[in-house]
N, C-alpha and C positions, 0 to 999 in steps of 0.2 A: 370709603374706598379702601382704607386700611383693613377693615373687617373682611371685605371680600378677598383681599390678598392673603389674609391669615387663613381663611377657609380654603382657598386654593392650595396654599402651602400644606395645610393639614391633609387635604385630599391626596396630594402628591405623595406625602409620607405614608399614608395608608396604602396606596396602590403599590408603592415599592415594597412595603412590609409584606403585603399579601403575595406579591410576586416571589419574594424570597421564601415565604412559608410554603407556597404551592410547589416551588421548585424542590425544596428540601424534602417535602413529603413524597414527591414522585421520583426523585433521583435514584433511590435505592430499589424502587419497584420496576421502573422501565428504562433506567439508564439516563445519563446526563443529557444526551442529545434529544431524546424523546421528551424528557422532562422540560427542557427549554422550549421545545416545540409546543408542548401542552400549555405552558404558561403564555406563550405568544398567542396561541389559538384561543385561550380563555379570555384574554384581554381584547383580542380582536372581536370576539363574539359580544363581549360587554360593550365595546365601542359601537358595534353595529346596532345593538338593541337601543342604546342611548340615542344614536342618530335617528333611528326610526321614531322613537318617542318624541324627540324634539322637532322633527320635521313633518310629522303627519298632520299637524294642524296649521302648518305654514301655507298661506295662500298668496300666490303671486299677484302683484298689482296689475290691474287691467291695462292693456295697451291702449293708448289714446288713438282715436281714429277708427280704423277698420277692426271690428271685433272678431271677424272670422278670418284673420290672416293665417298663414300656414303654420306659424309657430304656435299660436294658441290652439289650433286644431290638433297639432301633434301632441302638445302637452295634455290636452283633454283626452285624447285617445290613450295616452300612457296611463293616465289616472283611471280611466274606466276599464281598460283591458291591458293590465301590465304584461300578461303572457304574450299577447299579440304584439305589443311594442318590443318585447325582448326578442321575439321571433323575427320581427322586421329588422331589428338591429343586427341580429346574427346573420340574416340573409345579406344585408348591406355589407357587413364585414367580409363575408365570403366572396361577394362579387368584387370588392376592392382588392382582396388578396389575389384573386385569380386574374384581375386585369387592373393594374395600377394606373393605367391611363384615365380611367373613370375618375379616380380621386384627383388626378391632376386637372382634369376638366372642371370638376366641381369647385376646387380651390381657385382656379383661374376665374371662373364665372363669379364666384363670391367676391373676389377682390376687384374684378373689372366693373362690377355694378356700382361701386362706390365712386362718388364724384370727388375729384380732387378739391382741396380747399382753395378758396379764391385767393389770387395773388394781389398784393397791395402795391 
């Protein structure tokens, strides 16, 4: 455990040093505000790449019982056709923005379907 903590501490030091080096290299060329933006963007891109690498092999545990429930079908659709899933999400957001009553109805239905815990 101590070795893992030492590796994490070393990685943090390296990331901070790289941040300062990148900022110093870009500050005189594009100005301090844009240099800070470039540093943040570079590390956000790095985090996005790492997240993609680490999660692309992750497989969710199968749901017990019904194998074709709505959640598993939506996850499968998002895996097979990510652009269709992104389009559906954008359409849902547009509908909710135009008519917030729909969001209220969905949230109410989600919480109303839950059974209250038994009283003792």
